[in-house]
C-alpha atoms as an extended CHARMM CRD file, in Angstrom:
* protein
*
       262  EXT
         1         1  MET       CA             -6.3780000000       84.2530000000      111.2350000000  PROA      1               0.0000000000
         2         2  LEU       CA             -8.3290000000       86.3990000000      108.7670000000  PROA      2               0.0000000000
         3         3  ARG       CA             -9.0140000000       83.3580000000      106.6000000000  PROA      3               0.0000000000
         4         4  ILE       CA            -10.2610000000       81.3650000000      109.6030000000  PROA      4               0.0000000000
         5         5  ALA       CA            -12.5020000000       84.2510000000      110.6840000000  PROA      5               0.0000000000
         6         6  LEU       CA            -13.9370000000       84.5220000000      107.1720000000  PROA      6               0.0000000000
         7         7  ARG       CA            -14.6790000000       80.8140000000      106.9720000000  PROA      7               0.0000000000
         8         8  ALA       CA            -16.2620000000       80.8610000000      110.4200000000  PROA      8               0.0000000000
         9         9  THR       CA            -18.4550000000       83.7830000000      109.3610000000  PROA      9               0.0000000000
        10        10  LEU       CA            -19.5440000000       82.0620000000      106.1490000000  PROA      10              0.0000000000
        11        11  LEU       CA            -20.3060000000       78.8400000000      107.9870000000  PROA      11              0.0000000000
        12        12  ALA       CA            -22.2570000000       80.6830000000      110.6840000000  PROA      12              0.0000000000
        13        13  ALA       CA            -24.2920000000       82.4270000000      107.9760000000  PROA      13              0.0000000000
        14        14  LEU       CA            -25.1000000000       79.0900000000      106.3330000000  PROA      14              0.0000000000
        15        15  VAL       CA            -26.1270000000       77.4990000000      109.6210000000  PROA      15              0.0000000000
        16        16  THR       CA            -28.2410000000       80.5100000000      110.5730000000  PROA      16              0.0000000000
        17        17  ALA       CA            -30.0570000000       80.4790000000      107.2330000000  PROA      17              0.0000000000
        18        18  PHE       CA            -30.6200000000       76.7440000000      107.5260000000  PROA      18              0.0000000000
        19        19  LEU       CA            -32.0450000000       77.1010000000      111.0300000000  PROA      19              0.0000000000
        20        20  ILE       CA            -34.2690000000       80.0930000000      110.2640000000  PROA      20              0.0000000000
        21        21  ARG       CA            -35.7210000000       78.8160000000      107.0080000000  PROA      21              0.0000000000
        22        22  GLY       CA            -36.1340000000       75.1950000000      107.9990000000  PROA      22              0.0000000000
        23        23  ARG       CA            -39.0000000000       73.3120000000      109.5700000000  PROA      23              0.0000000000
        24        24  VAL       CA            -38.8990000000       70.0210000000      111.4090000000  PROA      24              0.0000000000
        25        25  PRO       CA            -40.5680000000       67.4260000000      109.1390000000  PROA      25              0.0000000000
        26        26  ARG       CA            -43.9380000000       66.1470000000      110.3260000000  PROA      26              0.0000000000
        27        27  ASP       CA            -44.3600000000       63.2470000000      107.8950000000  PROA      27              0.0000000000
        28        28  ASP       CA            -42.2840000000       61.0800000000      105.5590000000  PROA      28              0.0000000000
        29        29  ALA       CA            -42.8960000000       63.2710000000      102.5140000000  PROA      29              0.0000000000
        30        30  ALA       CA            -41.6280000000       66.3070000000      104.4210000000  PROA      30              0.0000000000
        31        31  LEU       CA            -38.6890000000       64.2050000000      105.6290000000  PROA      31              0.0000000000
        32        32  ARG       CA            -37.6200000000       63.5760000000      102.0410000000  PROA      32              0.0000000000
        33        33  ARG       CA            -38.0020000000       67.2330000000      101.1120000000  PROA      33              0.0000000000
        34        34  ALA       CA            -35.8970000000       68.1830000000      104.1150000000  PROA      34              0.0000000000
        35        35  SER       CA            -33.1400000000       65.7960000000      103.0030000000  PROA      35              0.0000000000
        36        36  VAL       CA            -33.0440000000       67.4130000000       99.5440000000  PROA      36              0.0000000000
        37        37  ARG       CA            -32.8400000000       70.8800000000      101.1020000000  PROA      37              0.0000000000
        38        38  ALA       CA            -30.1330000000       69.7020000000      103.4960000000  PROA      38              0.0000000000
        39        39  ALA       CA            -28.0850000000       68.3800000000      100.5670000000  PROA      39              0.0000000000
        40        40  ARG       CA            -27.9340000000       71.8650000000       99.0370000000  PROA      40              0.0000000000
        41        41  TYR       CA            -26.6780000000       73.3800000000      102.2760000000  PROA      41              0.0000000000
        42        42  ALA       CA            -24.2770000000       70.4760000000      102.7920000000  PROA      42              0.0000000000
        43        43  ARG       CA            -22.6070000000       71.1660000000       99.4510000000  PROA      43              0.0000000000
        44        44  ARG       CA            -22.0780000000       74.8010000000      100.4120000000  PROA      44              0.0000000000
        45        45  ALA       CA            -20.7840000000       73.8900000000      103.8740000000  PROA      45              0.0000000000
        46        46  ALA       CA            -18.3510000000       71.3730000000      102.3860000000  PROA      46              0.0000000000
        47        47  ARG       CA            -16.8960000000       74.0790000000      100.1640000000  PROA      47              0.0000000000
        48        48  VAL       CA            -16.5430000000       76.4840000000      103.0810000000  PROA      48              0.0000000000
        49        49  LEU       CA            -14.7860000000       73.8110000000      105.1540000000  PROA      49              0.0000000000
        50        50  GLY       CA            -12.3940000000       72.9610000000      102.3080000000  PROA      50              0.0000000000
        51        51  LEU       CA            -13.6290000000       69.3800000000      101.9840000000  PROA      51              0.0000000000
        52        52  ARG       CA            -12.7160000000       67.8890000000       98.6030000000  PROA      52              0.0000000000
        53        53  LEU       CA            -14.5390000000       64.6620000000       97.8590000000  PROA      53              0.0000000000
        54        54  THR       CA            -13.3760000000       62.0360000000       95.3990000000  PROA      54              0.0000000000
        55        55  ARG       CA            -15.9620000000       59.3700000000       94.5510000000  PROA      55              0.0000000000
        56        56  ASP       CA            -15.3730000000       55.8300000000       93.3540000000  PROA      56              0.0000000000
        57        57  GLY       CA            -17.8900000000       53.1750000000       92.4220000000  PROA      57              0.0000000000
        58        58  ARG       CA            -21.5300000000       53.7610000000       91.5920000000  PROA      58              0.0000000000
        59        59  ARG       CA            -24.3210000000       54.2700000000       94.0530000000  PROA      59              0.0000000000
        60        60  LEU       CA            -27.1650000000       51.9200000000       93.2960000000  PROA      60              0.0000000000
        61        61  ALA       CA            -30.3920000000       53.5430000000       92.1160000000  PROA      61              0.0000000000
        62        62  ARG       CA            -33.8190000000       51.8980000000       92.2590000000  PROA      62              0.0000000000
        63        63  PRO       CA            -36.8500000000       53.3430000000       90.4840000000  PROA      63              0.0000000000
        64        64  ASP       CA            -39.2620000000       51.5750000000       92.8150000000  PROA      64              0.0000000000
        65        65  GLY       CA            -37.7130000000       52.1780000000       96.2140000000  PROA      65              0.0000000000
        66        66  GLY       CA            -34.5760000000       52.9170000000       98.1630000000  PROA      66              0.0000000000
        67        67  VAL       CA            -31.2570000000       51.3770000000       99.0990000000  PROA      67              0.0000000000
        68        68  LEU       CA            -29.8580000000       50.8310000000      102.5810000000  PROA      68              0.0000000000
        69        69  VAL       CA            -26.3800000000       52.3640000000      102.4450000000  PROA      69              0.0000000000
        70        70  VAL       CA            -24.0880000000       51.3350000000      105.3050000000  PROA      70              0.0000000000
        71        71  ALA       CA            -20.7210000000       52.9910000000      105.9170000000  PROA      71              0.0000000000
        72        72  ASN       CA            -17.8840000000       53.2650000000      108.3950000000  PROA      72              0.0000000000
        73        73  HSD       CA            -18.0770000000       56.2320000000      110.7300000000  PROA      73              0.0000000000
        74        74  LEU       CA            -15.2560000000       58.6740000000      111.4640000000  PROA      74              0.0000000000
        75        75  SER       CA            -16.6880000000       62.1060000000      112.1900000000  PROA      75              0.0000000000
        76        76  TRP       CA            -19.7060000000       64.3840000000      112.3000000000  PROA      76              0.0000000000
        77        77  ILE       CA            -18.5190000000       65.4230000000      108.8230000000  PROA      77              0.0000000000
        78        78  ASP       CA            -19.4410000000       62.0140000000      107.3570000000  PROA      78              0.0000000000
        79        79  PRO       CA            -23.1810000000       62.6080000000      106.9000000000  PROA      79              0.0000000000
        80        80  LEU       CA            -22.5160000000       66.1320000000      105.6440000000  PROA      80              0.0000000000
        81        81  LEU       CA            -20.2730000000       64.7700000000      102.8880000000  PROA      81              0.0000000000
        82        82  MET       CA            -22.6040000000       61.9280000000      101.9630000000  PROA      82              0.0000000000
        83        83  ALA       CA            -25.6280000000       64.2320000000      101.9280000000  PROA      83              0.0000000000
        84        84  ALA       CA            -23.7490000000       66.6770000000       99.7000000000  PROA      84              0.0000000000
        85        85  HSD       CA            -23.2140000000       63.8660000000       97.2230000000  PROA      85              0.0000000000
        86        86  HSD       CA            -26.6760000000       62.3170000000       97.3620000000  PROA      86              0.0000000000
        87        87  PRO       CA            -29.7910000000       63.3750000000       99.3430000000  PROA      87              0.0000000000
        88        88  SER       CA            -30.7800000000       60.6410000000      101.7880000000  PROA      88              0.0000000000
        89        89  VAL       CA            -32.4540000000       60.0790000000      105.1200000000  PROA      89              0.0000000000
        90        90  PHE       CA            -29.7640000000       59.5200000000      107.7460000000  PROA      90              0.0000000000
        91        91  VAL       CA            -30.1760000000       57.5110000000      110.9130000000  PROA      91              0.0000000000
        92        92  THR       CA            -28.4630000000       59.0920000000      113.8740000000  PROA      92              0.0000000000
        93        93  SER       CA            -28.5080000000       58.5450000000      117.6020000000  PROA      93              0.0000000000
        94        94  VAL       CA            -30.9430000000       59.7290000000      120.2360000000  PROA      94              0.0000000000
        95        95  GLU       CA            -27.8860000000       61.1390000000      122.0220000000  PROA      95              0.0000000000
        96        96  THR       CA            -27.1400000000       63.3970000000      119.0430000000  PROA      96              0.0000000000
        97        97  GLY       CA            -30.7620000000       64.5210000000      119.0480000000  PROA      97              0.0000000000
        98        98  GLU       CA            -30.3650000000       65.6700000000      122.6250000000  PROA      98              0.0000000000
        99        99  ASP       CA            -27.5630000000       68.0870000000      121.6590000000  PROA      99              0.0000000000
       100       100  LYS       CA            -29.0410000000       71.5800000000      121.3230000000  PROA      100             0.0000000000
       101       101  VAL       CA            -27.0610000000       72.5110000000      118.2120000000  PROA      101             0.0000000000
       102       102  LEU       CA            -26.4240000000       69.2330000000      116.3940000000  PROA      102             0.0000000000
       103       103  GLY       CA            -29.8090000000       67.8570000000      117.3770000000  PROA      103             0.0000000000
       104       104  ARG       CA            -31.6500000000       70.8180000000      115.8930000000  PROA      104             0.0000000000
       105       105  LEU       CA            -29.5780000000       70.7290000000      112.6970000000  PROA      105             0.0000000000
       106       106  CYS       CA            -30.1490000000       67.0080000000      112.2630000000  PROA      106             0.0000000000
       107       107  ALA       CA            -33.8990000000       67.3480000000      112.8750000000  PROA      107             0.0000000000
       108       108  LEU       CA            -34.2090000000       70.0720000000      110.2330000000  PROA      108             0.0000000000
       109       109  ALA       CA            -32.1240000000       67.9550000000      107.8360000000  PROA      109             0.0000000000
       110       110  GLY       CA            -34.6530000000       65.1310000000      108.0310000000  PROA      110             0.0000000000
       111       111  CYS       CA            -32.5750000000       62.7430000000      110.1300000000  PROA      111             0.0000000000
       112       112  VAL       CA            -34.2590000000       59.9470000000      112.0500000000  PROA      112             0.0000000000
       113       113  PHE       CA            -33.2140000000       59.6210000000      115.6920000000  PROA      113             0.0000000000
       114       114  MET       CA            -32.9120000000       56.0810000000      116.9960000000  PROA      114             0.0000000000
       115       115  GLU       CA            -31.2140000000       54.3490000000      119.8770000000  PROA      115             0.0000000000
       116       116  ARG       CA            -28.1290000000       52.8020000000      118.2690000000  PROA      116             0.0000000000
       117       117  ARG       CA            -25.9570000000       52.3390000000      121.3280000000  PROA      117             0.0000000000
       118       118  LYS       CA            -27.8120000000       49.4080000000      122.8590000000  PROA      118             0.0000000000
       119       119  ARG       CA            -27.5870000000       45.9910000000      121.2700000000  PROA      119             0.0000000000
       120       120  ASN       CA            -31.3230000000       45.8590000000      120.6150000000  PROA      120             0.0000000000
       121       121  GLY       CA            -31.7770000000       49.5780000000      120.1240000000  PROA      121             0.0000000000
       122       122  LEU       CA            -32.8030000000       49.4700000000      116.4760000000  PROA      122             0.0000000000
       123       123  ARG       CA            -34.7540000000       46.2400000000      116.5680000000  PROA      123             0.0000000000
       124       124  GLY       CA            -38.0090000000       47.9180000000      117.4560000000  PROA      124             0.0000000000
       125       125  GLU       CA            -37.4670000000       50.5870000000      114.7930000000  PROA      125             0.0000000000
       126       126  CYS       CA            -37.0400000000       48.2390000000      111.8370000000  PROA      126             0.0000000000
       127       127  GLY       CA            -40.6100000000       48.7790000000      110.6710000000  PROA      127             0.0000000000
       128       128  ARG       CA            -40.0330000000       52.5160000000      110.5520000000  PROA      128             0.0000000000
       129       129  LEU       CA            -36.8360000000       52.1180000000      108.5400000000  PROA      129             0.0000000000
       130       130  ALA       CA            -38.5330000000       49.6590000000      106.1980000000  PROA      130             0.0000000000
       131       131  ASP       CA            -41.2580000000       52.2300000000      105.4720000000  PROA      131             0.0000000000
       132       132  LEU       CA            -38.6110000000       54.8410000000      104.6820000000  PROA      132             0.0000000000
       133       133  LEU       CA            -36.7530000000       52.4060000000      102.4160000000  PROA      133             0.0000000000
       134       134  ALA       CA            -39.9180000000       51.8330000000      100.4460000000  PROA      134             0.0000000000
       135       135  ALA       CA            -39.7310000000       55.4700000000       99.2890000000  PROA      135             0.0000000000
       136       136  GLY       CA            -36.0210000000       56.2740000000       99.1090000000  PROA      136             0.0000000000
       137       137  ASP       CA            -32.4790000000       55.7420000000      100.3140000000  PROA      137             0.0000000000
       138       138  VAL       CA            -31.5320000000       55.4640000000      103.9730000000  PROA      138             0.0000000000
       139       139  VAL       CA            -27.9600000000       55.7840000000      105.2900000000  PROA      139             0.0000000000
       140       140  VAL       CA            -26.8620000000       54.0660000000      108.4990000000  PROA      140             0.0000000000
       141       141  PHE       CA            -23.5150000000       53.9350000000      110.2790000000  PROA      141             0.0000000000
       142       142  PRO       CA            -23.8640000000       50.4640000000      111.8480000000  PROA      142             0.0000000000
       143       143  GLU       CA            -20.8070000000       50.7640000000      114.1030000000  PROA      143             0.0000000000
       144       144  ALA       CA            -23.1560000000       52.9480000000      116.2060000000  PROA      144             0.0000000000
       145       145  THR       CA            -20.2400000000       55.2190000000      117.0910000000  PROA      145             0.0000000000
       146       146  SER       CA            -17.3000000000       56.9090000000      115.4110000000  PROA      146             0.0000000000
       147       147  SER       CA            -13.6010000000       56.0260000000      115.5900000000  PROA      147             0.0000000000
       148       148  ASP       CA            -10.2430000000       57.3710000000      114.4220000000  PROA      148             0.0000000000
       149       149  GLY       CA            -10.2850000000       55.1350000000      111.3490000000  PROA      149             0.0000000000
       150       150  SER       CA             -7.5280000000       52.7920000000      112.5220000000  PROA      150             0.0000000000
       151       151  ARG       CA            -10.1020000000       50.0730000000      113.2060000000  PROA      151             0.0000000000
       152       152  LEU       CA            -13.5460000000       48.9870000000      112.1380000000  PROA      152             0.0000000000
       153       153  LEU       CA            -15.8840000000       48.2810000000      115.0120000000  PROA      153             0.0000000000
       154       154  PRO       CA            -18.4420000000       45.4630000000      114.8370000000  PROA      154             0.0000000000
       155       155  PHE       CA            -21.6950000000       46.2670000000      113.0390000000  PROA      155             0.0000000000
       156       156  ARG       CA            -24.9850000000       46.1950000000      114.8950000000  PROA      156             0.0000000000
       157       157  PRO       CA            -27.1800000000       43.8850000000      112.7820000000  PROA      157             0.0000000000
       158       158  ALA       CA            -30.5960000000       45.2940000000      113.7280000000  PROA      158             0.0000000000
       159       159  CYS       CA            -30.7570000000       47.9000000000      110.9520000000  PROA      159             0.0000000000
       160       160  PHE       CA            -30.1540000000       45.2440000000      108.3040000000  PROA      160             0.0000000000
       161       161  ALA       CA            -33.5020000000       43.6860000000      109.1760000000  PROA      161             0.0000000000
       162       162  SER       CA            -35.2250000000       46.7490000000      107.7370000000  PROA      162             0.0000000000
       163       163  ALA       CA            -33.7160000000       46.0170000000      104.3190000000  PROA      163             0.0000000000
       164       164  LEU       CA            -34.9930000000       42.4540000000      104.4820000000  PROA      164             0.0000000000
       165       165  THR       CA            -38.4730000000       43.6500000000      105.4390000000  PROA      165             0.0000000000
       166       166  ALA       CA            -38.5400000000       46.2550000000      102.6530000000  PROA      166             0.0000000000
       167       167  GLY       CA            -36.9000000000       44.0140000000      100.0710000000  PROA      167             0.0000000000
       168       168  ALA       CA            -34.2610000000       46.7140000000       99.6320000000  PROA      168             0.0000000000
       169       169  PRO       CA            -30.6610000000       46.1260000000       98.5470000000  PROA      169             0.0000000000
       170       170  VAL       CA            -27.8100000000       46.7840000000      100.9780000000  PROA      170             0.0000000000
       171       171  GLN       CA            -24.8440000000       48.7000000000       99.5960000000  PROA      171             0.0000000000
       172       172  PRO       CA            -21.6700000000       49.0930000000      101.6650000000  PROA      172             0.0000000000
       173       173  ALA       CA            -19.6860000000       52.3150000000      101.3270000000  PROA      173             0.0000000000
       174       174  THR       CA            -16.3610000000       53.4930000000      102.7060000000  PROA      174             0.0000000000
       175       175  LEU       CA            -15.1780000000       56.9010000000      103.8450000000  PROA      175             0.0000000000
       176       176  ARG       CA            -11.4990000000       57.6940000000      104.1260000000  PROA      176             0.0000000000
       177       177  TYR       CA             -9.9080000000       61.0290000000      105.0320000000  PROA      177             0.0000000000
       178       178  THR       CA             -6.6660000000       60.8170000000      103.1000000000  PROA      178             0.0000000000
       179       179  ALA       CA             -4.9070000000       64.1710000000      103.3880000000  PROA      179             0.0000000000
       180       180  VAL       CA             -4.9260000000       67.3490000000      105.4590000000  PROA      180             0.0000000000
       181       181  ASP       CA             -3.3940000000       70.3680000000      103.7350000000  PROA      181             0.0000000000
       182       182  GLY       CA             -1.5550000000       68.0550000000      101.3680000000  PROA      182             0.0000000000
       183       183  LEU       CA             -0.0850000000       65.8080000000      104.0940000000  PROA      183             0.0000000000
       184       184  PRO       CA             -1.2430000000       62.2870000000      105.0330000000  PROA      184             0.0000000000
       185       185  ALA       CA             -4.1620000000       62.3090000000      107.4860000000  PROA      185             0.0000000000
       186       186  THR       CA             -2.3910000000       60.4350000000      110.2600000000  PROA      186             0.0000000000
       187       187  GLY       CA             -1.6670000000       61.0930000000      113.9220000000  PROA      187             0.0000000000
       188       188  ARG       CA             -2.5680000000       64.6050000000      115.0510000000  PROA      188             0.0000000000
       189       189  ARG       CA             -3.6390000000       65.6020000000      111.5550000000  PROA      189             0.0000000000
       190       190  ARG       CA             -6.1190000000       62.7480000000      111.5690000000  PROA      190             0.0000000000
       191       191  ASP       CA             -7.5750000000       63.9410000000      114.8670000000  PROA      191             0.0000000000
       192       192  ARG       CA             -8.2550000000       67.3710000000      113.3990000000  PROA      192             0.0000000000
       193       193  VAL       CA            -10.7790000000       65.6770000000      111.1060000000  PROA      193             0.0000000000
       194       194  CYS       CA            -11.9920000000       62.5370000000      112.8650000000  PROA      194             0.0000000000
       195       195  TRP       CA            -14.3720000000       63.1380000000      115.7790000000  PROA      195             0.0000000000
       196       196  TYR       CA            -14.5910000000       60.3460000000      118.3070000000  PROA      196             0.0000000000
       197       197  GLY       CA            -14.2740000000       59.3330000000      121.9210000000  PROA      197             0.0000000000
       198       198  GLU       CA            -14.6260000000       62.2650000000      124.3100000000  PROA      198             0.0000000000
       199       199  MET       CA            -13.9950000000       65.0110000000      121.7530000000  PROA      199             0.0000000000
       200       200  THR       CA            -16.3700000000       67.9590000000      121.9890000000  PROA      200             0.0000000000
       201       201  PHE       CA            -17.9070000000       69.6350000000      118.9760000000  PROA      201             0.0000000000
       202       202  LEU       CA            -16.8920000000       73.3120000000      119.1050000000  PROA      202             0.0000000000
       203       203  PRO       CA            -13.1440000000       72.7620000000      119.7620000000  PROA      203             0.0000000000
       204       204  HSD       CA            -13.1220000000       70.1920000000      116.9710000000  PROA      204             0.0000000000
       205       205  LEU       CA            -14.8510000000       72.6330000000      114.6250000000  PROA      205             0.0000000000
       206       206  ALA       CA            -12.2550000000       75.3000000000      115.4740000000  PROA      206             0.0000000000
       207       207  ARG       CA             -9.4370000000       72.9170000000      114.5370000000  PROA      207             0.0000000000
       208       208  LEU       CA            -11.2130000000       72.0070000000      111.3170000000  PROA      208             0.0000000000
       209       209  LEU       CA            -11.6550000000       75.6640000000      110.3230000000  PROA      209             0.0000000000
       210       210  ALA       CA             -7.8910000000       76.1250000000      110.5750000000  PROA      210             0.0000000000
       211       211  ILE       CA             -7.3760000000       73.5380000000      107.8130000000  PROA      211             0.0000000000
       212       212  SER       CA             -7.3120000000       74.8230000000      104.2460000000  PROA      212             0.0000000000
       213       213  ARG       CA             -8.1050000000       71.5630000000      102.4900000000  PROA      213             0.0000000000
       214       214  VAL       CA             -9.1840000000       68.0380000000      103.4520000000  PROA      214             0.0000000000
       215       215  GLU       CA             -9.1080000000       65.2530000000      100.8690000000  PROA      215             0.0000000000
       216       216  VAL       CA            -11.8340000000       62.6320000000      101.2800000000  PROA      216             0.0000000000
       217       217  GLU       CA            -12.5320000000       59.4120000000       99.4050000000  PROA      217             0.0000000000
       218       218  LEU       CA            -16.0710000000       58.0200000000       99.2320000000  PROA      218             0.0000000000
       219       219  THR       CA            -16.3230000000       54.5930000000       97.6360000000  PROA      219             0.0000000000
       220       220  TYR       CA            -19.5010000000       52.6850000000       96.8920000000  PROA      220             0.0000000000
       221       221  LEU       CA            -18.9410000000       48.9350000000       96.9300000000  PROA      221             0.0000000000
       222       222  ALA       CA            -20.9170000000       46.2080000000       95.1980000000  PROA      222             0.0000000000
       223       223  PRO       CA            -24.4210000000       45.6640000000       96.6320000000  PROA      223             0.0000000000
       224       224  LEU       CA            -24.7450000000       42.5590000000       98.7360000000  PROA      224             0.0000000000
       225       225  ALA       CA            -26.4730000000       39.4750000000       97.4560000000  PROA      225             0.0000000000
       226       226  ALA       CA            -29.9440000000       38.7340000000       98.8170000000  PROA      226             0.0000000000
       227       227  SER       CA            -29.9750000000       37.1410000000      102.2510000000  PROA      227             0.0000000000
       228       228  THR       CA            -32.5860000000       36.0090000000      104.7240000000  PROA      228             0.0000000000
       229       229  CYS       CA            -30.5070000000       36.8050000000      107.8080000000  PROA      229             0.0000000000
       230       230  ARG       CA            -29.7230000000       40.2470000000      109.1620000000  PROA      230             0.0000000000
       231       231  LYS       CA            -26.6390000000       38.9640000000      110.9770000000  PROA      231             0.0000000000
       232       232  SER       CA            -25.2310000000       37.4930000000      107.7690000000  PROA      232             0.0000000000
       233       233  LEU       CA            -25.8040000000       40.8010000000      105.9930000000  PROA      233             0.0000000000
       234       234  ALA       CA            -24.0430000000       42.6610000000      108.7920000000  PROA      234             0.0000000000
       235       235  VAL       CA            -21.0460000000       40.3110000000      108.6450000000  PROA      235             0.0000000000
       236       236  GLU       CA            -20.8140000000       40.5540000000      104.8530000000  PROA      236             0.0000000000
       237       237  ALA       CA            -21.0510000000       44.3550000000      104.8640000000  PROA      237             0.0000000000
       238       238  HSD       CA            -18.4510000000       44.5790000000      107.6120000000  PROA      238             0.0000000000
       239       239  ALA       CA            -16.0650000000       42.2930000000      105.7330000000  PROA      239             0.0000000000
       240       240  ALA       CA            -16.4630000000       44.2410000000      102.4850000000  PROA      240             0.0000000000
       241       241  ILE       CA            -15.7830000000       47.5950000000      104.1530000000  PROA      241             0.0000000000
       242       242  ALA       CA            -12.8720000000       46.2800000000      106.2310000000  PROA      242             0.0000000000
       243       243  ASP       CA            -11.3050000000       44.7300000000      103.1390000000  PROA      243             0.0000000000
       244       244  ARG       CA            -11.6090000000       47.9580000000      101.1580000000  PROA      244             0.0000000000
       245       245  LEU       CA            -10.0710000000       49.9970000000      103.9780000000  PROA      245             0.0000000000
       246       246  GLY       CA             -7.3980000000       47.4120000000      104.7480000000  PROA      246             0.0000000000
       247       247  LEU       CA             -8.4930000000       47.2240000000      108.3750000000  PROA      247             0.0000000000
       248       248  THR       CA             -8.6910000000       44.4570000000      110.8940000000  PROA      248             0.0000000000
       249       249  THR       CA            -11.8600000000       43.9480000000      112.8860000000  PROA      249             0.0000000000
       250       250  LEU       CA            -12.2020000000       44.6910000000      116.5800000000  PROA      250             0.0000000000
       251       251  ARG       CA            -14.6360000000       43.6470000000      119.2500000000  PROA      251             0.0000000000
       252       252  VAL       CA            -15.8030000000       46.4620000000      121.4750000000  PROA      252             0.0000000000
       253       253  SER       CA            -15.8710000000       46.1240000000      125.2290000000  PROA      253             0.0000000000
       254       254  SER       CA            -18.8470000000       47.4100000000      127.1530000000  PROA      254             0.0000000000
       255       255  THR       CA            -16.8190000000       50.3790000000      128.3820000000  PROA      255             0.0000000000
       256       256  SER       CA            -15.1920000000       51.5810000000      125.1580000000  PROA      256             0.0000000000
       257       257  ASP       CA            -16.4450000000       53.9850000000      122.5170000000  PROA      257             0.0000000000
       258       258  LYS       CA            -19.6760000000       54.8280000000      124.2440000000  PROA      258             0.0000000000
       259       259  ARG       CA            -20.2290000000       57.9380000000      122.1700000000  PROA      259             0.0000000000
       260       260  ALA       CA            -22.6450000000       57.5810000000      119.2640000000  PROA      260             0.0000000000
       261       261  ALA       CA            -21.6040000000       60.4200000000      116.9920000000  PROA      261             0.0000000000
       262       262  ALA       CA            -23.7950000000       62.0820000000      114.4460000000  PROA      262             0.0000000000
């Protein structure tokens, strides 16, 4: 219990410092600066939470612009881990922005809030994403919600149009939580890390703080070949990620997985 209390105290101190010293970005330049600042705090938070990241593959770097990185989505921890590895602008949901705690943290971290839950939610925002890609990397979770990792939900193709507009490469990436305190991250252990469905944030955080160590694999896959169709890009990215994770695809009904996690 003492260890959990200490970790909770350290995490609270980090979050408090981040909130007090941060400012909500007012322009794209400030957005990028906020993402760099957030990456520093993310690295510290990952250490406090006992998250141990193993990386595979190489993230594409462009001297004249950014890359659209698309990944599977398992938890609110995902962007924290990816930001700790590489500063980026993250696209998250309007629903997350409405949360008093997560919304404020994401705003200060330079996230962009967009409507990902509706089929056409991102279509009107493609110009905005294309502008951001012209200056640096953007990370999107195109499932538009999180899951327990046993399936890969269909990708919403709208965000891929921004890469076509900006002439930016698309690079798929995979996240996999492999072990919890040295044991395979399956069943109940998996649910102490993955955040999905109707789970609420604070109880999930409490369960996470009780874990000493979480092993995570982040793999960058080969960038996709140039395409003129956002739907083709979405299908190719989905297939590459599903193949790497060894998952089958799943169509989502209109009533399942309504939550769009951070």
